[in-house]
Every structure is written in structure tokens, then in C-alpha cells.
MITOR-934146 format. One record per residue (C-alpha): residue in one letter; y, x negated, z. Coordinates in steps of 0.1 Angstrom, whole numbers, padded with zeros to 4 digits, always signed. Layout:
# MITOR-934146
aYXZ...
//
This chain:
# MITOR-934146
m+0580-1191+1078n+0615-1175+1076i+0631-1170+1110q+0657-1143+1112l+0685-1154+1135a+0707-1129+1152p+0743-1129+1139t+0767-1146+1162g+0799-1133+1146l+0832-1151+1142n+0856-1155+1171p+0887-1135+1158f+0910-1156+1181d+0902-1188+1161d+0920-1176+1130p+0958-1169+1132l+0958-1137+1111d+0926-1124+1128r+0941-1133+1161i+0971-1111+1156l+0948-1082+1144a+0926-1087+1174e+0955-1087+1198i+0967-1054+1182a+0932-1040+1188l+0933-1051+1224s+0967-1033+1228v+0952-0999+1218q+0919-1003+1237l+0909-0980+1265p+0917-1003+1294p+0890-1012+1320s+0905-0990+1347l+0904-0959+1325h+0870-0967+1311n+0856-0967+1346k+0875-0934+1353a+0861-0919+1321k+0825-0926+1332s+0831-0911+1367r+0850-0882+1353y+0824-0869+1329e+0798-0871+1356a+0821-0852+1379v+0826-0825+1353r+0789-0821+1350r+0784-0819+1388h+0812-0793+1389l+0796-0772+1361e+0761-0774+1376a+0775-0762+1410t+0787-0729+1394t+0765-0699+1393v+0768-0695+1355f+0759-0731+1346f+0734-0739+1374d+0702-0752+1358q+0716-0745+1323i+0727-0780+1312e+0699-0799+1295h+0719-0830+1285f+0755-0842+1291y+0764-0872+1270p+0793-0889+1252q+0799-0885+1215g+0822-0898+1189s+0843-0930+1197m+0831-0931+1233a+0795-0932+1222i+0800-0962+1199d+0827-0980+1221a+0855-0975+1195t+0879-0955+1216i+0916-0962+1210s+0949-0944+1220t+0955-0910+1206r+0975-0903+1175g+1012-0909+1180t+1008-0925+1214d+1001-0959+1229d+0986-0949+1263e+0968-0915+1258y+0931-0914+1252d+0908-0886+1239l+0872-0887+1251d+0844-0864+1239i+0814-0851+1259v+0786-0828+1247s+0772-0803+1271q+0738-0793+1257l+0730-0759+1271v+0697-0739+1275g+0686-0706+1289r+0709-0676+1288f+0734-0694+1265c+0709-0694+1237g+0715-0657+1231m+0753-0658+1233a+0779-0658+1206p+0802-0689+1200l+0833-0673+1216e+0813-0661+1246i+0800-0696+1253l+0835-0712+1250t+0850-0685+1273e+0823-0690+1299l+0829-0728+1298e+0866-0723+1302a+0862-0699+1331a+0838-0723+1349l+0864-0751+1346a+0894-0729+1355d+0898-0743+1390y+0890-0779+1380p+0916-0803+1395v+0935-0814+1363q+0970-0808+1349q+0959-0784+1322i+0927-0767+1308l+0928-0756+1272r+0901-0737+1252q+0900-0750+1217t+0881-0740+1186r+0850-0761+1194c+0856-0774+1229v+0874-0770+1262t+0899-0799+1269l+0908-0812+1303f+0942-0829+1306y+0945-0855+1334a+0977-0868+1349d+0971-0903+1336k+0972-0889+1300m+0934-0890+1295h+0920-0859+1277l+0883-0850+1281d+0869-0826+1255v+0837-0808+1266t+0818-0794+1236p+0790-0769+1243s+0759-0771+1222l+0726-0755+1217r+0695-0776+1209v+0678-0770+1175y+0642-0775+1184g+0617-0788+1158t+0644-0813+1145l+0654-0848+1153d+0663-0855+1190r+0694-0837+1201e+0702-0821+1168s+0723-0791+1180l+0746-0763+1171i+0781-0764+1184t+0805-0735+1188h+0833-0727+1164a+0856-0698+1175k+0894-0696+1176g+0896-0666+1198p+0910-0648+1217r+0889-0621+1201r+0857-0623+1180s+0861-0630+1143i+0840-0631+1112d+0849-0668+1111d+0831-0674+1144r+0800-0695+1138f+0777-0723+1150v+0781-0756+1133d+0753-0782+1129m+0758-0815+1148n+0738-0845+1158a+0763-0868+1175c+0735-0886+1194g+0716-0894+1162f+0747-0907+1145a+0755-0930+1174q+0720-0945+1171w+0725-0949+1133y+0758-0966+1138a+0743-0990+1164s+0715-0999+1140r+0740-1007+1112t+0763-1027+1134p+0743-1053+1153l+0757-1073+1183e+0777-1104+1172l+0775-1124+1204r+0802-1149+1200m+0828-1123+1188a+0817-1098+1215k+0819-1122+1244e+0853-1135+1235f+0868-1101+1229h+0853-1088+1262r+0867-1118+1281r+0902-1111+1267w+0899-1074+1274l+0893-1081+1310d+0920-1108+1311h+0946-1084+1297a+0937-1061+1326g+0941-1088+1352l+0904-1091+1357a+0900-1127+1346a+0882-1137+1377r+0853-1115+1367t+0852-1127+1331d+0826-1154+1333a+0802-1134+1354d+0805-1104+1330v+0800-1121+1297d+0773-1147+1306e+0748-1119+1304v+0738-1100+1273p+0769-1079+1265d+0748-1047+1261q+0745-1048+1299c+0783-1047+1303d+0802-1015+1311f+0820-1017+1278i+0823-1041+1249v+0833-1041+1212k+0800-1055+1200n+0809-1065+1164t+0837-1071+1139a+0830-1038+1120t+0838-1018+1152l+0870-1039+1157a+0880-1032+1121l+0872-0995+1127q+0896-0994+1156l+0923-1010+1136l+0918-0986+1108k+0920-0956+1132r+0952-0970+1146y+0966-0974+1111r+0957-0938+1103n+0973-0926+1136i+1006-0943+1127r+1006-0930+1092y+1000-0894+1103a+1019-0896+1136t+1043-0868+1126y+1018-0849+1104s+1011-0814+1117g+0979-0807+1098r+0944-0822+1100i+0940-0859+1093p+0911-0880+1081p+0885-0876+1109s+0875-0905+1131v+0838-0898+1126m+0842-0902+1089l+0859-0935+1094s+0830-0945+1117y+0805-0936+1091y+0822-0959+1066a+0824-0987+1092g+0786-0984+1096l+0781-0986+1058a+0805-1015+1053a+0794-1035+1083q+0784-1071+1074p+0779-1096+1102n+0798-1129+1103m+0828-1117+1084s+0864-1124+1094l+0883-1095+1109s+0909-1093+1082a+0881-1094+1055m+0861-1067+1073l+0892-1045+1075v+0899-1049+1038r+0862-1043+1030l+0862-1011+1051a+0894-0997+1036s+0883-1006+1000w+0850-0988+1005i+0868-0955+1014i+0892-0960+0985r+0864-0963+0961d+0847-0931+0972i+0879-0911+0972e+0887-0923+0937q+0852-0914+0925a+0855-0879+0940s+0890-0873+0927l+0880-0885+0892y+0856-0856+0890g+0879-0831+0907r+0858-0830+0939l+0867-0832+0975l+0852-0861+0994h+0820-0850+1010i+0805-0871+1039a+0776-0859+1060n+0758-0873+1090p+0733-0898+1075i+0706-0884+1098c+0715-0847+1096e+0727-0835+1062a+0740-0802+1076d+0763-0820+1099v+0793-0825+1075f+0820-0849+1088t+0845-0837+1061d+0841-0800+1067r+0878-0796+1077w+0894-0825+1059p+0903-0831+1031e+0916-0796+1022s+0928-0807+0988i+0924-0835+0962a+0961-0843+0968q+0954-0848+1005q+0925-0873+0999k+0946-0891+0973e+0974-0895+0998f+0950-0912+1022a+0937-0935+0995e+0972-0946+0987y+0979-0953+1024l+0947-0975+1024r+0958-0993+0993e+0991-1002+1010l+0971-1016+1039v+0948-1036+1017r+0978-1050+0997s+0996-1061+1028l+0965-1078+1043e+0956-1095+1010a+0992-1109+1008m+0989-1122+1044r+0955-1138+1037k+0969-1156+1007g+1000-1167+1026g+1024-1149+1003m+1046-1133+1030f+1074-1147+1052p+1064-1146+1089n+1091-1123+1101t+1084-1100+1071m+1047-1101+1081m+1055-1090+1116d+1076-1061+1103v+1047-1050+1081f+1024-1051+1111r+1048-1030+1131g+1050-1005+1103n+1012-1004+1100f+1002-1004+1136g+1032-0994+1157d+1062-1013+1171r+1052-1013+1208v+1016-1025+1204v+1025-1052+1178t+1053-1065+1199r+1030-1066+1229a+1004-1085+1208a+1030-1109+1195d+1043-1116+1230q+1008-1122+1243i+1001-1148+1216a+1035-1164+1220t+1028-1168+1257e+0994-1184+1250i+1008-1206+1223g+1035-1218+1247g+1007-1230+1270g+0988-1243+1241i+1017-1265+1230q+1018-1282+1264q+0980-1288+1261s+0981-1299+1224r+0961-1268+1214q+0986-1252+1191l+0978-1239+1156y+0997-1254+1127t+1008-1240+1093r+0998-1258+1062r+1034-1271+1060g+1034-1283+1096g+1051-1254+1114v+1038-1241+1147l+1025-1205+1149l+1049-1186+1172p+1044-1149+1166s+1074-1134+1184a+1102-1113+1171a+1111-1142+1149a+1074-1143+1141v+1067-1179+1132a+1088-1210+1135a+1098-1218+1100p+1098-1253+1086v+1132-1270+1079v+1144-1259+1045n+1166-1282+1024p+1199-1263+1020a+1202-1277+0985v+1172-1256+0975s+1184-1221+0965t+1151-1202+0968a+1130-1204+0999r+1093-1201+0996p+1072-1182+1021h+1051-1205+1043t+1018-1197+1058f+1000-1203+1091f+0964-1200+1080g+0955-1236+1087r+0936-1252+1115k+0947-1277+1141i+0949-1311+1126
//
């Protein structure tokens, strides 16, 4: 009899390169304090809406979508401490006979006195801006009955007046989250260690053992597998590359789709990130070869097209593919040990942002300092100790008579 064992995953903090990547991911995570606020806030928004005359008894479901639904939230594009969270408000009753702009306008009016810094009606949602830089998007939807659970139509209307471009757009965010979960199983070892460090970074170390001794699915939040961690890093890389870009950028839900496709348990984090980026590159190259725009749809709802607003041109998708090639090339060079440590840290800063990489490097340097005292430090193949600070890694002594220095690596294990 063949026994199927659940994947345990690899602890990303055991490998020096993966450790830096994991620390970078930790630096852009939604912190525990804001995660708890997010949960309470979207419940508070629902209670506020249901207390109004217009929305009383008109909300059938109120649920997270996008990154929040799959525990892949990171800081917003161009920032290190702002977070966008997405909520779907599935409506019934009188809203089923209303036009898209009317629904958005009613939602905006119902939230007009909500205690936040700003309320903004957008094309498909109403956004609440909080003082602590959290943004909560509330997207109204209408259930499409006779289809898979929670398949819905969401509003699309720029306003302020009705337009021939106003329409309802197919969506099944709930179904996609279930598909993603089925493709990315829990990797217990990886999940427990990442969750422990997530709490530790927030000064909640005393709670760590109690939280992670149980099945992580019961925890408030956890990155459950390496594919999701790689997805967060890829989203951060995209955010940095497009930080000053004024147009639309590769959508997060599309990247999430590819993470679900590429997911493979028990891979190293760096290998998973390369695999994910390479998968997207391949599909863009294939589409561009035949003069087509990349077309990615929700795997459980064909009418829900993830690429309906990006890419707008073949040149735009080729640009993203080239960015991904740069990421793959840099990671492959690091994995092969073909890069000087200080150069490597500069590349990381260019790829993921100066502040978060410096924060990650300082965190590791602090831990390594303690590890040296306890004889737990990691060594390079040439005997140098891993010290990822501004100077990156302590280089081995080089013979001054040798004119050409060779890059050293730190991909070994403790000996």
C-alpha cells in the first residue's frame, strides 16, 4: 500500500539565500497588529452598512477576496507600511435591479459618515482610508444564481455620470481562493517557523509556542507554503519595478494564479521564486510570439478574466517578462555563488527596496551575532562567516599578490 504523506516543506531559515528572501518577505508582511485590525474593521464596516436603511437586510455575504483571502497580503506599491485589503459585499433585494453606478453611489453614500480619513468611490469599489495607512476596498457584487457558489457580477462604472462603458463584470473570488488553497497545501515545517518569526518580529515571541503547536490552519494568519511566500516576493518585486509607473501594472490576482499553477511542495524558496517567474515568462513569450495579449482567466469561472485591464499592449507584457528575466538571472547567479556578497545585497535592494532589505539584513546580522556566541553560525564554502549587513558578508582574507579577486559564496552548511 502506498501511503501519501503530507508535505512538510523546507524551513527557509535553514538556507542562507532563502533566509534573506524570507526575511525580506517578513519585512513586507501585514503585521499582527494590523491583521487583527483588518478582521475587526471589515466586520465593523458590515455592521455599519447593515445599520443603514438602504443596506439593512440587503447583504447576503461579506467576505475577503484577493490577497487577504489567501494570506498573501504585502505592503502597497511604492510603500513599506501601507496595505490594501479587499472585501466583497454580496448584495440582494433591491440592488438586483440597479445599474452599476447607482450601486456604487449608494455604497458611497452609506459610508459617507464612516470614521476614516477619506472615502473614495472608485471604478469597481469604494475605498476607506484609515489613519494607520490601511486601505479597505469594499466591492459590491450581485450573486449569479445557478452557477458555482458565490459566482457574482461586480460593478464597473467610472462616474460621475452614467456611461455606455458602465457594466457588470463576472467574478468568483471565493471560488478562486478555494482553487488556490487546493493547489498550495500546507507545508507544516515551513509554516510553523515562518509564523513563529512573524510573531517574533512583532514582539509577540511569548505567544509563539502556544500558537504554532496547533495546526496552523487554526491560527489567525499564516503563510502556509513556499509558493505563497514566493508569490509575496514576486509581488514586492513587481511593486518596486513599477513604483513610479502611472498606468496599470501586472495584477496581483494573475500572479496568484501562476503561484497556484507553479506550486510544488518541498522546494527551496529561491527555487520556487525562479520557477514561478519562469512560468510567467514562458506564457508571455508564447503569447507575444503569436501577436496575442496574455489572457488569464479564473480557473473555475472562465468569464472572470484576470487580465481584462492588463496588459494593454504586447510591448507592455514583454516589458514585464524582461523584468522577470532580470530577477531570474540574479537569483540563479546567487544560487551558483557567482556574486560578491556586497554586490548581492545591492541587487536585493534594487529588486525589493532599500528599507526592507536593510531591515532584513540587520535582523539576520543580529541573529548571527548571537549565533556566533553559541557556535551556531553559518559558514561559507571558503570558511567565511555569513554577516549580511551593509558590508553583506565577511569576506575571506585575499592574498594581495593575487590581482583578481574571485567571488565567494555562503551557501554551505555549518561544519
